[in-house]
NUFITI-750283 format. One line per 5 residues: their letters; for each residue x, y, z of N, C-alpha, C, O, CB. Coordinates in pm, whole numbers, always signed. Atoms other than C-alpha are relative to their C-alpha. Last residue first. Glycine has a CB too. Layout:
a) X:Y:Z:X:Y:Z:X:Y:Z:X:Y:Z:X:Y:Z  ...
END
This chain:
xxxxx) -96:+102:+43:-303:-1290:-901:+39:-89:+115:+119:-181:+98:+125:+64:-61  -130:-3:-68:-612:-1100:-795:+85:-118:-45:+37:-230:-63:-18:-2:+152  -107:-18:+98:-889:-1082:-1055:+139:+1:+63:+238:+20:-7:-21:+129:-75  +9:+106:+102:-1170:-1223:-839:+118:+5:-98:+156:-98:-154:-133:+12:-77  -67:+120:-49:-1061:-995:-554:-1:-114:-100:+92:-195:-101:-65:-47:+127
xxxxx) -85:+57:+105:-1158:-687:-755:+66:-131:+38:+152:-180:-35:+105:+99:-38  +58:-9:+133:-1460:-563:-555:+83:-73:-106:+27:-134:-198:-16:+145:-38  +120:+84:+7:-1341:-683:-213:-57:-3:-142:-97:-109:-190:-107:+52:+98  -34:+142:-6:-992:-540:-258:-124:-87:-21:-122:-179:-102:+65:-34:+133  +90:+70:+93:-1119:-197:-367:+25:-151:+0:-17:-220:-92:+16:+55:-142
xxxxx) -31:+143:-3:-971:+7:-81:-104:-75:-84:-222:-78:-50:+2:-53:+146  +76:+68:-105:-1012:+368:-187:+31:-149:-8:+71:-200:-112:-155:+27:-16  +5:-91:-115:-767:+587:-376:-78:-61:+116:-55:-27:+232:-64:+133:-41  +125:-73:-22:-688:+308:-617:+10:+86:+124:+90:+62:+215:-117:-97:+13  -18:-98:-106:-385:+145:-776:-130:+77:+14:-186:+123:-85:+121:+97:-28
xxxxx) +108:-98:-15:-431:-172:-977:+35:+90:+118:+69:+42:+226:-139:-70:+22  +37:-36:-137:-121:-364:-1084:-112:+104:-4:-115:+190:-92:+123:+55:+78  +96:-110:-11:-61:-543:-1414:-37:+19:+147:-77:-75:+215:-128:-29:-86  +57:-11:-135:+245:-755:-1484:-89:+122:+7:-50:+231:-33:+112:+7:+107  -8:+133:-60:+343:-868:-1835:-66:-2:+138:-138:-96:+172:+146:-44:+11
xxxxx) -70:+16:-126:+226:-551:-2007:+1:-145:+47:-95:-220:+25:-64:+87:+106  -139:-47:-5:+145:-474:-2370:+78:-37:+126:+201:-43:+121:+0:+147:-14  -79:+35:+118:-178:-653:-2466:+149:+29:+18:+232:-45:-35:-51:+77:-121  +0:+145:+19:-346:-654:-2125:+91:-41:-115:+163:-141:-106:-142:-51:-24  -80:+60:-107:-248:-293:-2054:+11:-151:-19:+120:-207:-4:-63:+31:+138
xxxxx) -140:-33:+25:-380:-178:-2392:+90:-68:+104:+190:-130:+69:+20:+154:+3  -42:+85:+113:-710:-361:-2333:+147:+24:-33:+221:-71:-58:-87:+28:-124  -17:+135:-54:-737:-194:-1990:+43:-96:-111:+128:-182:-89:-131:-49:+67  -117:+2:-88:-679:+153:-2135:+28:-141:+52:+144:-184:+55:-20:+95:+117  -119:-8:+85:-923:+92:-2420:+128:-5:+83:+226:-68:+44:-3:+127:-85
xxxxx) -17:+129:+67:-1193:-28:-2179:+124:+1:-89:+195:-99:-96:-125:-34:-84  +5:-12:+146:-1142:+282:-1967:+24:-136:-64:+128:-198:-40:+103:+103:-51  +142:-12:+31:-1222:+269:-1593:-23:+12:-151:-136:+31:-196:-60:+121:+72  +62:+132:-14:-873:+135:-1518:-149:+2:-30:-212:-103:-39:+24:-54:+138  +125:-9:-74:-723:+460:-1653:-66:-138:+3:-96:-194:-103:-95:+106:-62
xxxxx) +120:-21:+81:-370:+391:-1773:-121:+0:+92:-117:-54:+203:-14:-111:-111  +130:+4:-66:-29:+425:-1610:-111:+17:-103:-98:+94:-199:-10:+109:+110  +112:-24:+91:+326:+357:-1729:-131:-20:+76:-146:-114:+153:+7:-94:-124  +35:-142:-6:+620:+397:-1488:-120:+35:-87:-156:+153:-97:+119:+84:-42  -119:-87:+1:+656:+24:-1417:-42:+145:+18:-110:+179:+114:+80:-18:-131
xxxxx) -110:+93:+26:+322:-134:-1495:+125:+85:-15:+138:+162:-111:-26:-89:-129  -140:-42:+1:+21:+44:-1352:+89:-117:-38:+67:-231:+3:+40:+57:+138  -83:+118:+21:-357:+27:-1391:+143:+48:-18:+167:+149:-84:-48:-85:-123  -100:-1:+106:-538:+321:-1237:+67:-136:-10:+90:-203:+91:+104:+109:+26  -45:+139:+5:-851:+371:-1030:+89:-10:-123:+46:+18:-234:-123:-102:-5
xxxxx) -82:+46:+111:-925:+730:-931:+37:-147:+17:+71:-192:+126:+127:+85:-11  -134:-56:+16:-1209:+801:-694:+73:-57:-120:+16:-128:-203:+81:-23:+124  -16:-145:-13:-1509:+586:-604:+146:+43:-15:+238:-29:+26:-53:+47:+136  -86:-29:-115:-1522:+230:-741:+20:+152:+8:+57:+214:-91:+138:-74:-12  +84:-21:-119:-1821:+181:-973:+82:+35:+124:+26:+76:+226:-83:-124:+28
xxxxx) +80:-121:+23:-1618:+225:-1294:-88:+33:+120:-129:+148:+137:-85:-17:-124  -86:-117:-27:-1364:-29:-1166:-79:+129:-13:-54:+225:+60:+120:+1:-97  -23:-8:-145:-1639:-295:-1153:+80:+124:+34:+45:+197:+126:+72:-126:+50  +130:-31:-63:-1755:-229:-1509:+16:+15:+150:-41:+107:+210:-103:-111:-32  +28:-141:+28:-1392:-216:-1629:-133:+41:+64:-143:+150:+120:-4:+26:-154
xxxxx) -89:-82:-81:-1316:-550:-1458:-29:+149:-18:-35:+224:+79:+146:-29:-35  +51:+1:-137:-1622:-716:-1612:+85:+89:+90:+31:+162:+173:-3:-144:+54  +129:-70:-1:-1519:-613:-1963:-56:+9:+141:-101:+115:+184:-100:-70:-93  -27:-142:+22:-1157:-717:-1907:-129:+81:+9:-133:+185:+75:+66:+22:-137  -63:-53:-121:-1255:-1054:-1758:+21:+151:-12:-8:+226:+81:+136:-71:+26
xxxxx) +107:-10:-100:-1494:-1118:-2050:+55:+54:+132:-11:+135:+197:-65:-139:+22  +73:-122:+33:-1210:-1040:-2292:-114:+21:+99:-145:+134:+136:-54:-6:-144  +91:+8:+114:-1009:-1308:-2116:-64:+136:-27:-56:+228:+54:-109:-106:+26  -33:+103:+97:-709:-1343:-1887:-86:+0:-126:-39:-39:-232:-10:-132:+63  +117:-13:+87:-708:-1029:-1674:+25:-91:-119:+96:-54:-212:-25:+150:-45
xxxxx) -13:+73:+124:-469:-1093:-1385:-130:+11:-77:-237:-16:-22:+38:-148:+25  +116:+68:+58:-436:-851:-1097:+39:-74:-127:+141:-45:-189:-113:+101:-29  -33:+63:+128:-167:-722:-861:-122:-76:-49:-187:-147:+27:+125:-95:+13  +23:+144:+10:-302:-492:-590:+42:-49:-138:+20:+20:-238:-148:-33:+27  -64:+57:+117:-206:-141:-473:-17:-151:+3:+18:-217:+101:+150:+38:-6
xxxxx) -1:+146:-10:-405:+80:-235:+55:-56:-130:+25:-4:-238:-142:-56:+31  +45:+71:+120:-342:+451:-195:+15:-150:+23:+95:-194:+105:+80:+44:-125  +137:-35:+33:-319:+689:+101:-54:-70:-124:-163:-36:-171:-9:+146:-19  +57:-103:-86:+61:+663:+110:-140:+39:-47:-155:+112:-145:+91:+123:+3  -71:-126:+6:+126:+345:-89:-72:+102:+86:-185:+79:+129:+13:+50:-146
x) +85:-118:+0:+0:+0:+0:+89:+124:+0:+187:+131:+74:-96:+0:+122
END
């Protein structure tokens, strides 16, 4: 966990996973970001999540609020 932020590693294996993840992320209050190294994309954007899945080996979710319960299905 970072100062005031929550960080979780996730796995998005299928297109259905990506679609469901974006729907869930869109309901989480505040900013929700996917991170790999120094690159960040909006986790509430289907294009951002698709990009992350195609380009990154490891995907982490950073959020302003604790979203563990909502995204636990995608945890690595």
